[in-house]
LOVEX-963813 format. One record per residue (C-alpha): residue number from 1; residue in three letters; z, y, x. Coordinates in nm, 3 decimals. Each point is the difference from the previous one (the first is absolute). Layout:
% residues N
mido;mitor;Z;Y;X
NUM;ALA;Z;Y;X .
...
END
This chain:
% residues 265
mido;mitor;Z;Y;X
1;MET;4.787;3.805;5.741 .
2;THR;0.370;-0.045;-0.033 .
3;ASP;0.248;0.232;0.171 .
4;THR;0.239;-0.259;0.146 .
5;ASN;0.241;0.239;-0.018 .
6;ALA;0.003;0.042;-0.373 .
7;LEU;0.074;-0.377;-0.005 .
8;PRO;0.302;-0.118;-0.174 .
9;MET;0.319;-0.040;0.254 .
10;SER;-0.252;0.118;0.276 .
11;ASP;0.276;0.173;0.204 .
12;ARG;0.204;-0.310;0.009 .
13;ASN;0.080;-0.195;0.344 .
14;PRO;-0.295;-0.280;0.037 .
15;ALA;0.316;-0.245;0.044 .
16;HIS;0.113;0.006;-0.370 .
17;LEU;-0.344;0.163;-0.204 .
18;PRO;-0.125;-0.264;-0.248 .
19;GLY;-0.234;-0.235;0.133 .
20;HIS;-0.322;0.088;-0.221 .
21;TRP;0.109;0.415;0.047 .
22;LEU;-0.008;-0.063;0.414 .
23;LEU;-0.327;-0.140;-0.021 .
24;ALA;-0.144;0.303;-0.239 .
25;ARG;0.139;0.216;0.260 .
26;LEU;-0.157;-0.127;0.310 .
27;GLY;-0.302;0.004;-0.215 .
28;LYS;-0.061;-0.330;-0.137 .
29;ARG;-0.146;0.048;-0.355 .
30;VAL;-0.039;-0.357;-0.173 .
31;LEU;0.341;-0.126;-0.060 .
32;ARG;-0.094;-0.261;-0.148 .
33;PRO;0.122;-0.415;0.086 .
34;GLY;-0.321;-0.098;-0.057 .
35;GLY;-0.229;0.333;0.136 .
36;ARG;-0.276;0.183;-0.189 .
37;GLU;-0.212;-0.323;-0.010 .
38;LEU;0.277;-0.145;-0.260 .
39;THR;0.012;0.308;-0.144 .
40;HIS;-0.381;0.019;-0.088 .
41;ARG;0.014;-0.352;-0.162 .
42;MET;0.291;0.096;-0.237 .
43;LEU;-0.181;0.302;-0.136 .
44;ASP;-0.310;-0.197;-0.040 .
45;ALA;0.195;-0.220;-0.193 .
46;ALA;0.184;0.210;-0.200 .
47;THR;-0.306;0.178;-0.171 .
48;LEU;0.014;0.370;0.030 .
49;PRO;-0.285;0.174;-0.095 .
50;GLY;0.055;0.193;-0.306 .
51;ALA;0.388;-0.104;-0.035 .
52;GLU;0.302;0.159;-0.002 .
53;VAL;0.163;-0.032;0.305 .
54;VAL;0.395;0.106;0.075 .
55;GLU;0.073;-0.105;0.365 .
56;LEU;0.376;-0.065;0.106 .
57;ALA;0.147;0.127;0.281 .
58;PRO;-0.349;0.110;0.194 .
59;GLY;0.201;0.161;0.309 .
60;LEU;-0.276;0.146;0.241 .
61;GLY;-0.276;-0.028;-0.282 .
62;HIS;-0.234;-0.219;0.208 .
63;THR;-0.027;-0.282;-0.282 .
64;ALA;-0.054;0.337;-0.246 .
65;ARG;-0.333;0.065;0.145 .
66;GLN;-0.089;-0.324;-0.002 .
67;ILE;0.053;-0.073;-0.381 .
68;LEU;-0.233;0.419;-0.055 .
69;THR;-0.293;-0.155;0.136 .
70;TYR;-0.010;-0.317;-0.244 .
71;VAL;-0.006;0.322;-0.255 .
72;PRO;0.252;-0.084;-0.248 .
73;ALA;0.068;0.238;-0.339 .
74;GLY;0.337;0.136;0.180 .
75;TYR;0.257;-0.030;0.260 .
76;THR;0.361;0.042;0.010 .
77;GLY;0.204;-0.061;0.284 .
78;VAL;0.400;-0.052;-0.079 .
79;GLU;0.204;0.048;0.367 .
80;ALA;0.341;0.060;-0.029 .
81;ASP;-0.010;0.173;0.376 .
82;GLU;-0.071;0.387;-0.070 .
83;ASP;-0.116;0.038;0.360 .
84;ALA;-0.246;-0.327;-0.101 .
85;ALA;-0.110;0.175;-0.281 .
86;LYS;-0.089;0.277;0.187 .
87;VAL;-0.210;-0.220;0.245 .
88;SER;-0.120;-0.183;-0.317 .
89;ARG;-0.111;0.268;-0.173 .
90;ASP;-0.231;0.165;0.298 .
91;ALA;-0.149;-0.393;0.047 .
92;VAL;-0.143;0.041;-0.379 .
93;GLU;-0.132;0.329;0.082 .
94;GLY;0.066;0.099;-0.432 .
95;ALA;-0.242;-0.322;-0.025 .
96;GLY;0.370;-0.116;-0.206 .
97;HIS;0.278;0.116;0.021 .
98;VAL;0.388;-0.149;0.126 .
99;VAL;0.353;0.074;-0.200 .
100;VAL;0.364;-0.037;0.160 .
101;ALA;0.169;-0.357;-0.135 .
102;SER;0.078;-0.295;0.050 .
103;ALA;-0.199;-0.307;0.002 .
104;GLU;0.246;-0.175;-0.293 .
105;HIS;0.021;0.330;-0.187 .
106;THR;-0.295;0.148;0.006 .
107;GLY;0.014;0.262;-0.337 .
108;LEU;-0.367;-0.158;-0.085 .
109;PRO;-0.116;-0.025;-0.369 .
110;ASP;0.033;-0.364;-0.107 .
111;ALA;-0.362;-0.176;0.013 .
112;SER;-0.160;0.283;0.200 .
113;ALA;-0.171;-0.220;0.270 .
114;ASP;-0.243;-0.202;0.064 .
115;VAL;0.117;-0.092;0.385 .
116;VAL;0.301;0.027;0.164 .
117;VAL;-0.038;-0.068;0.365 .
118;GLY;0.293;-0.022;0.233 .
119;GLU;0.020;-0.063;0.384 .
120;ALA;0.285;-0.133;0.249 .
121;MET;0.250;0.117;-0.237 .
122;LEU;0.151;-0.246;-0.175 .
123;THR;0.082;-0.252;0.326 .
124;MET;0.240;0.320;0.078 .
125;GLN;0.176;-0.054;-0.337 .
126;THR;0.292;-0.199;-0.087 .
127;ASP;-0.141;-0.259;-0.229 .
128;ALA;0.186;0.137;-0.312 .
129;HIS;-0.184;0.354;0.076 .
130;LYS;-0.286;-0.251;0.072 .
131;ALA;0.023;-0.050;-0.355 .
132;GLU;0.054;0.352;-0.144 .
133;ILE;-0.290;0.120;0.162 .
134;ILE;-0.194;-0.307;-0.108 .
135;ALA;0.096;0.098;-0.385 .
136;GLU;-0.048;0.340;0.053 .
137;ALA;-0.427;-0.080;0.138 .
138;PHE;0.028;-0.212;-0.293 .
139;ARG;0.082;0.255;-0.258 .
140;VAL;-0.266;0.233;0.147 .
141;LEU;-0.283;-0.160;-0.059 .
142;ARG;-0.207;-0.133;-0.313 .
143;PRO;-0.026;-0.302;-0.151 .
144;GLY;-0.222;-0.184;0.246 .
145;GLY;0.083;0.216;0.302 .
146;ARG;-0.007;-0.095;0.298 .
147;TYR;0.327;0.034;0.279 .
148;ALA;-0.150;-0.034;0.394 .
149;ILE;0.289;-0.046;0.242 .
150;HIS;-0.058;-0.048;0.383 .
151;GLU;0.311;-0.120;0.159 .
152;LEU;0.147;-0.193;0.270 .
153;ALA;0.025;-0.391;-0.094 .
154;LEU;0.178;-0.287;0.143 .
155;THR;-0.154;-0.347;0.121 .
156;PRO;-0.030;-0.274;-0.116 .
157;ASP;0.179;0.007;-0.379 .
158;ASP;0.264;-0.269;0.117 .
159;VAL;0.110;0.208;0.277 .
160;ASP;0.368;-0.077;0.094 .
161;ASP;0.248;0.228;-0.128 .
162;SER;0.123;0.029;0.374 .
163;VAL;-0.332;0.141;0.102 .
164;LYS;-0.047;0.228;-0.313 .
165;THR;0.363;0.157;0.166 .
166;ASP;-0.128;-0.001;0.376 .
167;VAL;-0.334;0.212;-0.116 .
168;ARG;0.156;0.241;-0.205 .
169;GLN;0.302;0.038;0.252 .
170;ALA;-0.239;0.011;0.299 .
171;LEU;-0.255;0.302;-0.216 .
172;ALA;0.362;0.167;-0.125 .
173;ARG;0.074;0.061;0.410 .
174;SER;-0.361;0.041;0.117 .
175;ILE;-0.152;0.269;-0.319 .
176;LYS;0.364;0.143;-0.102 .
177;VAL;-0.098;-0.079;-0.353 .
178;ASN;0.212;-0.316;-0.193 .
179;ALA;-0.349;-0.185;-0.105 .
180;ARG;-0.033;-0.232;-0.257 .
181;PRO;-0.321;-0.206;0.068 .
182;LEU;-0.002;-0.287;-0.270 .
183;THR;-0.218;-0.330;-0.004 .
184;GLU;-0.328;0.046;-0.186 .
185;ALA;0.165;-0.248;-0.233 .
186;GLU;0.266;0.247;-0.051 .
187;TRP;-0.256;0.320;-0.024 .
188;ARG;-0.148;-0.222;-0.298 .
189;ASP;0.359;-0.029;-0.179 .
190;LEU;0.071;0.305;0.023 .
191;LEU;-0.274;0.190;-0.152 .
192;GLY;-0.034;-0.313;-0.267 .
193;GLN;0.387;0.092;-0.097 .
194;ALA;-0.141;0.341;-0.116 .
195;GLY;-0.268;-0.120;-0.175 .
196;PHE;-0.252;-0.001;0.220 .
197;GLU;-0.359;-0.236;0.068 .
198;VAL;-0.059;-0.088;0.336 .
199;THR;-0.401;0.012;0.027 .
200;GLU;-0.069;0.015;0.403 .
201;THR;0.206;-0.049;0.311 .
202;LEU;-0.090;0.133;0.319 .
203;PHE;0.098;-0.052;0.372 .
204;ALA;-0.059;0.153;0.329 .
205;PRO;0.223;-0.043;0.299 .
206;MET;0.244;0.175;0.099 .
207;ALA;-0.146;0.179;0.305 .
208;LEU;0.098;0.390;-0.039 .
209;LEU;0.056;0.059;0.338 .
210;GLU;-0.230;-0.236;0.183 .
211;PRO;-0.353;0.131;0.214 .
212;LYS;-0.228;-0.079;-0.202 .
213;ARG;0.162;0.095;-0.345 .
214;LEU;0.076;0.320;0.122 .
215;LEU;-0.365;0.036;0.113 .
216;SER;-0.093;-0.107;-0.348 .
217;ASP;0.242;0.201;-0.149 .
218;GLU;0.028;0.327;0.149 .
219;GLY;-0.365;0.045;0.227 .
220;LEU;-0.077;0.043;0.336 .
221;LEU;0.134;0.281;0.066 .
222;ARG;0.311;0.063;-0.221 .
223;ALA;0.096;-0.369;0.124 .
224;LEU;0.000;0.213;0.322 .
225;LYS;0.195;0.266;-0.071 .
226;PHE;0.247;-0.259;-0.168 .
227;VAL;0.050;-0.149;0.312 .
228;LEU;0.008;0.293;0.258 .
229;ASN;0.231;0.141;-0.270 .
230;VAL;0.269;-0.285;0.037 .
231;ALA;-0.073;-0.022;0.394 .
232;ARG;0.118;0.362;0.012 .
233;ASP;0.335;-0.090;-0.189 .
234;SER;0.197;-0.231;0.155 .
235;ALA;0.294;-0.045;-0.334 .
236;ALA;-0.312;-0.053;-0.227 .
237;ARG;-0.170;-0.243;0.252 .
238;ALA;0.297;-0.210;-0.003 .
239;ARG;-0.027;0.046;-0.383 .
240;VAL;-0.299;-0.121;-0.013 .
241;LEU;0.000;-0.299;0.228 .
242;GLY;0.323;-0.118;-0.151 .
243;MET;-0.195;-0.020;-0.381 .
244;ARG;-0.248;-0.128;0.152 .
245;GLU;0.124;-0.234;0.164 .
246;THR;0.213;-0.078;-0.305 .
247;PHE;-0.313;-0.073;-0.208 .
248;ARG;-0.124;-0.245;0.296 .
249;THR;0.300;-0.210;-0.004 .
250;HIS;-0.053;0.015;-0.378 .
251;ARG;-0.335;-0.105;-0.060 .
252;ASN;-0.003;-0.364;-0.121 .
253;ASN;0.240;0.086;-0.272 .
254;MET;-0.127;0.369;-0.126 .
255;THR;-0.355;0.106;-0.167 .
256;ALA;-0.172;0.322;-0.142 .
257;ILE;-0.007;-0.048;-0.415 .
258;SER;-0.207;0.172;-0.271 .
259;LEU;0.029;-0.118;-0.327 .
260;ILE;-0.141;0.118;-0.276 .
261;ALA;0.169;0.002;-0.337 .
262;THR;-0.126;0.025;-0.396 .
263;LYS;0.205;0.150;-0.257 .
264;PRO;-0.079;-0.237;-0.262 .
265;ALA;-0.244;0.201;-0.307 .
END
């Protein structure tokens, strides 16, 4: 079980803590827009058995554990935060290794991986930084390798620019991170510019803090523990309810998306 006192920024006031670390501190394990179910679908589509897998920004190591159930040839996590890297190492328990490096400068050899996985991290970057991370994934992959991402998307593809701005500003206010989700077409274009060919696209509702998703992702006991932790902390409760309200307000223009992109052979 993760020691919440060991989480990054665990000593910060809940009013200012980035949303994903606040939820983790309150006991939430699954922090992906499309939940556990979309992660499973993505990993199935990425063909992990026997593959050398690199995960960018593994965080609490929840997806790392899932990756290892597919029996890859090897697992390497690349985590920029030293505290999070320690948590990730504990999660893989010697079945893989985690290095401290940035997602855009992993330090890994060229063409050394069959699959690169990244979840809920590109959305949090500027467009230029997104491109740098995607280019690094392309460099690290062997020809024919797969880049599997799970992110937040804006919908529909022709959504007005003013709506994009409203959604991004609302997310920044509620989760305390300058999230910049893209439409499906924009995600595809960004991957294509790096040389990837998108071979599969998956969707799930953005329902991170809805009761049904909470039960599905966490299970009954962990979901109850999370709810009790939220109820006990007034500052954290205000943040969580604010995030949920933001997600509900903009639910017609937000969705969870996973894309599998292949490096041409």
